N, C-alpha and C positions, 0 to 999 in steps of 0.2 A: 417292603411291600411294593410290588409293581402293579400299576393300574393304568387303564386308559380312560379318558374322559372327553366329552364333547361339549361345546358351548352352543347354546341354542341359536344365538344371533349370528354365529359363524357356522352355518350348517355344513360347510366344507372343511371345518377346522377339527383336526383330531390330534390329541396330545398323548404322549406316553411319558410318564414321569416316575421318579423314585424318591422315596423318603427313607433315609437310612442313617446310621451312625457314621459320622465323618471319620477319615483316617486318623487324624490326631489334631483336631481343631476344636476350640471351645464354642464355635458357632454352630447353630442349627442350620441345616442345608436342605435345599430342594433343587431339582433340576429336571430337564425334560426337553422334548421336541414340540414344536408347533408346526403343523402343516400349513404354512403361512399363505400359500396359494398353490395352484396345481403344479406338481413336480418340484416344489420348493419347501425345504424343511429347515427350520431355524432351531438351533440348540442354545439353551440358556442355563445359567447356574446362579443360584441365589445363596448368599450367606447372610444370616442374621448378624446383628452386632454381637460382640463378644459377651456382653451382659445381656443375655437373652431375655431376661425378665423386663428389661428396660428398652428392648429393641423397638417397640412400637411408639416410644416417645422420642426416637431418634430418626433423622432423615434417611431416605432411601437414595442411594447414589448408584447411578448406572454408569458403567465404564465401557466406552467404545474404542476398539483398537484401530490402527491405521492400515496402510497397505496401498490401496484396498486389497484385502485378502488375508490380513493377519488375524490371529485368533485372540479374542478377548478372554475366553475361558482358559486358554493356555498361557499365552505370554503375559497379558495383563494380570492374570490371576497368580501364576506361580513365579513370574520374574519381576513383578512390580509391586502390587498392592494387596494381594490376597492374604489370607491368614497363614498359609504355608508357602515356603519357598520351594524351589525345584528339587531340593533334597528331602522334602516333606517335613522340614523342621519349622517350628513356629517363627513367623516373621515379626521382628521386634516393632517395626513401624507400620504394621498393617492398617489399612483404612477401616477395618471392622472394629477397631478400638472405639471409633466415634460415629459409626454409621452402619446401616445395613447396605450390603454391597451386591449389586446385580451385574453379571457378565452376560453378554450376548455375542455369539459368533455371527458376525454380520459384515458384509452382505452374505446371502446364502452362497455356500461354497467355501467360506472361511472356516478354519478349525474343524469342528465336528458337524457344522451345518453342511447341507449338501443339496444338490439338485439331481433329479433322475432324467432330466432332459436338458440339453444345452440351451434350449430356448428359454429356460427359466432363470438363467443368470440375469442380473440387473445390468442395464446399460447406462444408467445415469443416476445422479444423486437424488433426483426426485423419486425414482422408483425405490431406491434404498430407504428414503424417508417414509414412504408409504408402507413398506414392509415392517419397519420399526414401529410405526403407528399401530398397525394391525397387531403386532406382537404385544405392545403395551396394553392395548384394549383387552387382549386375552389375559395378560398377567394380572391386571387389576380385577378382572372378573373372577379369576382363580383365587386371588389373595386380596379381597376388598379392604382388608385392614391396612394395606399400604397405600390405598388410594387417597387417604387424607393426610398422611405424613408429608413433610416437605420433600419434594422430589427434585433432584439435581442430575443433570447429564454432564459427565466428565469424560475426557477423551485425550487422544494423542494423535498427532500427525494427520493423516487423511481422515481419521476419526473426527477431527475438528470440522472438516467440510461436511461430513455426514451429520454431525451434531447440529450445525447451523441450519441445514435444511430440515432435519427432523424437528428441531425446536420450533420452526415456523409452522410445520404441519401440526404439531401438538397444540400450539396456540390456537390454530384454526379449529381443531376438534374441541377444545375447551370452550371457545367462543360459541360454537354451535351446539354445545351441551351434548356432544356425542361421546365424551369421555369424562370420567370423574377423576381429576388429577390435581394435586396441590403443587403445580409446577413453579419452582422458585428461581431456577437459574441454570446457567451452563458455565463450564470451565473448559476453555479451549487451549489445550496444551500443545506447544510447538506445532501449530496447525497449518495445514495446506489450504489456507483461505484464499490467497491470491497467488497462484503458482508463479506467475511471471515476475512478481516482486521478489520472490525468493530467488529465482534463477538470476535475475539482474544484480543481486547483491552478493552472490557467491564469490565472484572474483575479488572485489574489494575486501570482503570479509577475510578471505584466505590470505590476501596480500598483507593485511594488518597483522596476521599471525606468522609472517615470514615463510609461508608455505608456497608463495609465488613471488618471482621477481617481476620487474616491470614488463619484460618481454613476455613472460608466461601470462601475466595479467591481461595483456592485450589479446593473447590467443584465446583465453577464456571469454573475454568480452566479445570477441568476434562471433563465436558460436552462440553466446547468450543473446546477442542482438538478433541473430537469425531466429532464435526461439521466440523472442518478443514480437518480431515481425509476423511470424506465423499466427500468433495469437491475435494481433491486430487485423490480420486477413481472415480471421475466423476459420483458419485451417487447423483445427485442433488436433486432428490425427497427426499431421506433420509436426505440430508443436510438441506433442508427446515424444515423437521420435527424436526431435532435436534436443529436448530435455535430457533424454537418455544419452545422446551423443555428448552433451555438455558435461555430464558426469563422467563419461569415459575419458574425455580430455583432461578433466581435473584429476582423475585417478592416475593417468599417465604422467602428469606434471608434478604430482605431490607424493610419489612413492605410495600410491594407494592409501591416501588419508581416509580415515574412518569418517564418513560424512555425518555419522551420528554423534561423534565426539572427536573434534579436530586435534586433540592431544594424542590420538592413537593412530597407528599405521598398520596396514596388513593385519587387521584384527582377525583372530582365528574364527570368530563366529560368522565372519563374512566369507569364509572359505570352507564351508561345511562340505563333507563328503557325500551328503544325502542327495545332492542334485548337481550334475555336472554342467547344467545350463548356465551360461555366463550371466544372462539376464536375471535368472532366478537368484543366483548367488549374490548379486548386488542389492536386490530390493527385498528379498524375502528370507534369506538365510538367517539374518539377525533375529527374525521372529520364529524360525523353525530350526533352531539349533538341534544337533543330533541328540544331545542329552535330554532336551525338552521333548523332542519327538518320541524318544524311547519311553519317557515317563508317560506321555499322553496316550500312546498306543499300547502301553503295557499296564502298569499299576492303576492308572486312572481309568482306562477303558474297562478294566475288570471291576473297579469300584462302581462305575456308573451303571453298567448292566443294561443300557438301552441303546448303545451304538450299533447300528446294523453291521452285519459282517462285511458288507460291500464298501463300508465307509472307513477311510483312513484319515486320521487327524492331519489336516493340511494337504490332503491329496488333491484338492481342487483349487488351491489358493492361486496358482499361476493362471488358471483360467478366469478366475474372478477379475484379476487385473486386465487380462486381455480383453474381456468384454466391456470393461469400464474405461478403456484407454481413450476413446473418443471424447469422453467427458472429463478426463483426468486434469487437463490444463485450464478448465473453465473456473472462473472465480465465483465466490459466494459472498462477496462483501455486502451485497444488498440484503442477504439473509441476516447477516450480523446486525445491520442497521435496523431491520424489523424487530429483532430481539431486544435491542437497546430501547427502541421507541415504545415497546410494549410495557416497559417498566420492570421486567424480570432482571435478575442480576446477571451480568455478562462479565466474565473474567477471562482474560488472556494471560497465559503464563509461558515464559520462554526460558529454556536452558541456555546458559552463557556459552557453552561449547558446541552447540548444535549448528551444523552447516545447512542441512537439508531444508529445515524450516527456521532459518536464522532470525535473530532478533532484528537486525537492520531491515530485513524484508517485512517483518511484522509491523515495524514502525511505519514503513511506507504504506502498507495497506490500511493501517489505522487512520492515516492522514487523508485517505480517500472516503472515509465515512461521511455521511450526510447529517450526522448528529448535530443538533443546533448548539450543543455545548462543547463541541470538539476543541475549539481554540482554547477555551478555559481549561479543559482537561490537559492539553499539551503543555500548558504553562504551569501545571501543578508541580510542586516540589516532590521529589522522590523521598520516601521514608525508608531508612535502613531497617532490615529485619534480622533477627537473631533467633537461635534456638538454644535451649538450656544446655544441650550436650556439647555445643561448640563455643560456649562462653561469649566473648566479645568479638569473635571472628565473624564478620558480616556474611550472612548466608543468602541475602537477597535484598531487593529494593521493591517498594510498592508505590505506584502512582495511581491515584483513585479520585473519581469525582462522581457523586451520585451512585448510579447503579452500574457504572463501568470501571473496571480495575485492570491494571497491567502489572503483573509480577515479573521481575527479573530475577531468576534463580541462579545463584552462583554455584560453581563447582559441579555443574550438571550439563549433560549433553541433551540429546533428543529424548531419552527416556529419563525424565526428571525424577520420578519416584525411585528408580533404580540407583541413580547416581547420587542423589541427595535426599534420601528417604526422610530424614528428620525435618527438612524444610518443606518437603512436599506434604507431610502430615500436618505440620504447623499451618501451612497455607490452607489446607482443607478445613482445619479447625476454624480459622478466621472466616472462611467463606460460609460455613455452616452456622457459626455463632453470631454472625453480623446482624441477622434479623430474626433469629429463632429463639 
């Protein structure tokens, strides 16, 4: 059944949604659009936990993709953690085994979300956070049964920057009693929290993997230092350009190493035929692979029955980044500090083989936190982690103190749930069970 509905306190908010039988998933589903503000339409997709009868006793987990401009309902859903993979087969380690799972195409323009006027694109992470907050108010008004279950925001890459800002906005709304939400924590996966710390560690990280010699390392450091200087000068537009140049230099010196997994080179998904634009291919093709685009614009579009004829999945993703580029290199460390000090659970998880948001960069920005227990945290001993499927083969390490945790995930690059799905699910289980 297709129906439209409006929410009284959002007199400008109009939603079209569908309830139907899923393609081949055990989860109940719901999805739709929110006219989040003038000319801006956000698409969302909810899966209940596999055990539908127990779903309301399990947490609600929101997943935010990176980019900015990548699709949560597409890539995160079918390539990482949703109930079905991109071949529409059941995923063994889907996160709906232990939680209700909510995907949002965010910012507007990502995935099936869209704008009807370029002025409606977001320009900074504050605007993104406000859009997400308005969406969540709508969601809980439509599904009040989820407003009391434990709520977690999980993410990847630039999604970590968005999650940090959104988490702060959500805490503000809860404090002001503007929203009813049982906000428990965030999990920041391979996140773009302090871009300059990532850029400045790329060279040494690649050098340790024999992907650069000393001469090449110096070349990378020269352009990295220029990027860092632009950030210091608050010239963030130039910093974004220099960040891109740094990656181009790395690509030329490493035989096009896959920045999402440094054990790979000339990765086919980074050379998609769907867009000849060099910039697009480097930063978005991994999220908009041809087979996934075919699925989303084909079988999934037919299933959903709410996508406007003028909207193509991923059709506005490049513009999303363009309008966000001035804000791209700005850090959000202060937002993470606020989240920690609030007492909610803050988890950082890092894939061992990721360059773009590498672990050395994460350790650098963590040391910049103003948390009064930071020194004690840094001195904590790491705990080895295992999963049943891999026996005694170590799959990760955990460093934890109070409400802050850092997971080091082995055998994984930027997309941790794709590369090490067993450990990713085990990590989520630990996060959700720790205080529930």
